[in-house]
N, C-alpha and C positions, 0 to 999 in steps of 0.2 A: 346047041344053039340057044337053049334057054339060059344056060349059065353065062354064055357070052352076052346075052341080052340083059341079064340081071347085073352083070359087071358094068355094062355100059350105063344102065339105069343108076347104079350106085355112084358111078363116076359123075354122071350128070347131076345127081342129087348133091353130091359133095361140092361140085363146082358151083351150083346154085347157092348152097349154104355159104360158101366162101364169098361169093359175090354179095349176098345179102349182108354178111358180116362187114364187108368193105363199105357197103352203102351206109350201114349204121355208124361205122367209125367215121366216115366222111361227114355225115350229118352232125354227129357229136362234135367233131372238130370245128365245123363251120359255126355251130351254135356257140361254142366256147370262144372262138375268134370274134364272133359278133358281140358277145358280152364284153370281151376285153376292149373292143373298139368303142363300145358304148361307154364303158367306164372311163376310157381315156378322153373321150369327147366331153364327158361331164367334168372331168378335171380341168380340161382346157377351157371350158366355158367359165368355170369358177375362177380360174386364174385370170382370164380376160376381164371378168367383172371386177376383180380386185385391182387390176391395172387401170381400168377405166376410172374407178373411184379415186385411186391415187392421183391420176392425171387431173381429175376434176378438182381435187383438193389443192394440187400444185397450181392449177390455173387460177383458182380463187385467191390463193395466197399471193400469187404474182400480181393479180389485179389490185388487191388490197395494198400491196407494197407500192405499186405505181400511183395509186390514188393518194397514199400517205406522202409519197415523195412530191407529188404535184401540190398537195396542200401545204407542205412545208416550204416549198419554193415560193408559192404565192404569199404565204405569211411573211417570209423573208423579204420579198419584193415590197409588200405593203409597209413593212417596218422601215425599209430603206427609203421609200418614197414619202412616207407619211410621218 
């Protein structure tokens, strides 16, 4: 009976050790996945900031071009009328 009891105890201990190892592995995997997701988020944020800056530059350039066109048209009109 004692040998059967010790075998069961060893089986339970081995099962508990395997479960603990699985838990450690899962925690490590989740941590790694979280780090990867954070790194991807940082890259996405940096890219979006760059796109925002580019759009702002394009918007300023377009506004300047419109102003220059308007000024040129007004000067042409003044020259024609005056």
